[in-house]
N, C-alpha and C positions, 0 to 999 in steps of 0.2 A: 791885334793880330787876327788875320782872316783864317777861318777853318779851311782845310783843303777842299777843293771843289768836288771831289769824288764822294765826300761824306754825306752830301745832301741828296745824292741820287737814290740811295736805298730808301730814304724817307719819302721821297716823291713817288717811288715805285709802290711803296706800301700804301700810301694814300690813294693812288690810282687803282691798285688792286682792290682795296676796300670799297671804293666807289663802284667798281664793276660788280663786285659780289652783292652789294646792296641793290643795285639795279636789277641784277638777275633774280634776286629773291622777290622782287615786286612783280615779276611777270606772272600772268594768269594763264593757266593751261586749261582751256575748255575743249569739249568735244565739238567738232564742227557741226553746224546746223545743216540739215538736208535742204537742198534747193529744189526738190522735186515735189510731186503731189503726194508722196508717201507720208508726209507730215500729218499728225493726227488733227482732226478738225477742232476748232475752238469750242470751249464749253458753251452750253446753252443755258439761259436763265429760265427758271420755272415761274410761270405766271401765278399770281395770287388767285385764290378761288374766285370765280366770277359770280358765284351765287351766295347770298346771305342765308345762313342757317341759324334761325332764332333759338333753336333748342340748345345750342352751345353757349348761349348767353344767359340761360335761366339761373345760373349760379348767383346772379345779382338780385333776384327777387327778394323783397322784404328789406333790403338794405337802403340806406340813404344815398342819393345820387351825388357823386363827386366827379370832377373832370377825369382823374385817373381811373376811376371805376368805369366810366362811360367808354374811355379808350380801351380798357381791358375787354369790355364786353364786345366792342367793335372788332377788335383783333381776333378774339376767340370765335366770333360768329362768321368771320370771313367777309364782312361788309366793307365797302369802301368808305362809307360815311355812317355816322351815328347821330341821332337827333333825339333829345329828351323833350317830351311834350306832356302837358297836363292832360289828364283823362278827359276833361271837359272841352278841349280844343277840337275844332273841326278836322276832318280827315284831310290829308295832303295827297297830292298826285302820286300814283304808284311808281316806285323805283325799286327794282329787284336787288339793287346793290346797297340799299340803305337800311340800317337797323333803327327802328323806332322804339324808344324806351318810354313806356307810359308811367307817369309819376303822379302821385297825389299832391295836393297843395303844400303838404309838409315836407315833400322831397323824397318820400318812400317810394321805391320801385314796385309797381303792381303788375306790370306786364311787359313783355318784349315781343316784337314782331318784325318781320321784314316787309316793308311796303314802300 
């Protein structure tokens, strides 16, 4: 026996109403963006210091050189590059953005300079 045709209509309406309620809940209400020049300018990036300051890397004096220690010294000094050299090696060309860490043959740091 078939159910009366009118009994399926409330169920369809309920499903349709539930679908519309769910879709309405998914709508995002945002404030409109201004299309004029009144919008704030984009943020600017701060440049890294352009000069090496060897005094900030003096915390490593007397310690044994390691790659993480050399990188920490480079970052603290503001240098763009760091280079560990033996005290007995000849001088390298001057570069104001390079930290040179002087080490003894056993790996102990004996000096830092920007050059």
